C-alpha positions as CSV (number, residue, x, y, z in Angstrom):
1,M,-2.8,-17.3,23.1
2,K,-6.2,-18.9,20.7
3,E,-8.2,-16.1,22.3
4,K,-5.7,-13.3,21.0
5,I,-6.3,-15.2,17.5
6,K,-9.8,-15.2,17.8
7,E,-10.3,-11.3,19.0
8,K,-7.9,-10.4,16.4
9,I,-9.8,-12.4,13.7
10,A,-12.9,-11.0,14.8
11,E,-11.7,-7.8,14.3
12,I,-10.9,-8.2,11.2
13,N,-13.7,-9.0,10.3
14,Q,-15.6,-6.1,12.2
15,F,-13.3,-3.8,9.8
16,I,-14.0,-5.8,6.7
17,G,-17.9,-5.2,7.7
18,E,-17.5,-1.0,8.5
19,L,-15.5,-0.9,4.8
20,S,-18.6,-2.9,3.1
21,E,-21.4,-0.5,4.6
22,I,-19.5,3.1,3.4
23,V,-17.5,1.6,-0.2
24,P,-18.9,4.0,-2.8
25,A,-20.6,0.7,-5.7
26,E,-18.5,2.6,-8.4
27,Y,-14.9,3.9,-8.5
28,D,-15.7,7.5,-9.9
29,S,-17.9,7.4,-6.5
30,Y,-15.0,6.4,-5.1
31,I,-12.1,8.6,-6.3
32,G,-14.7,12.0,-6.4
33,N,-15.7,12.1,-2.3
34,S,-12.5,13.0,-1.0
35,R,-14.1,12.5,2.6
36,D,-15.6,8.0,1.5
37,R,-12.1,8.0,0.1
38,A,-10.2,9.0,3.0
39,A,-12.5,6.4,5.7
40,C,-12.3,3.2,3.1
41,E,-8.3,3.9,2.8
42,R,-8.7,4.4,7.0
43,F,-10.4,1.0,7.3
44,F,-8.2,-0.5,4.4
45,E,-5.4,0.7,6.7
46,K,-6.3,-0.9,9.4
47,I,-6.8,-3.8,7.5
48,V,-3.6,-4.4,7.3
49,E,-2.4,-3.3,10.2
50,A,-4.3,-6.3,12.5
51,S,-3.3,-9.2,9.9
52,V,0.2,-8.0,10.2
53,D,-0.7,-7.9,14.4
54,L,-2.4,-11.4,13.7
55,G,0.6,-12.8,11.6
56,F,3.2,-11.7,14.3
57,I,0.6,-13.9,17.1
58,I,0.5,-17.0,15.2
59,V,4.2,-16.5,14.6
60,K,4.3,-16.5,18.5
61,Y,2.1,-19.6,19.0
62,K,3.4,-21.2,16.0
63,K,7.3,-20.8,17.4
64,L,8.0,-19.9,14.2
65,E,11.5,-17.9,13.3
66,V,10.9,-14.4,14.2
67,P,10.3,-11.9,11.2
68,Q,12.8,-8.8,10.7
69,S,10.0,-7.4,8.8
70,D,5.7,-7.5,7.4
71,K,7.6,-8.7,3.9
72,E,9.2,-11.5,6.1
73,L,6.0,-12.2,8.4
74,F,3.9,-13.1,5.5
75,K,6.4,-15.4,3.7
76,I,7.2,-17.1,7.0
77,L,3.6,-17.8,7.2
78,E,3.1,-19.3,3.7
79,K,6.1,-21.2,3.7
80,N,4.7,-23.0,7.4
């Protein structure tokens, strides 16, 4: 289980690195380029999805209560 946690953290770090390589320096550049904006938004989605996956792995590993939603997941993690 610890290996799954490490793999998921590595995946998140990879997505963050890839996002940081393409994110425009200026907001106007971000808004003005639909391709770059779509790519940035997709990497952000992947980061969020991987973070939720990581949260569920941790809940299972720590034998915490099973959340009924993503929002509840983060409340359980915060509490514990």
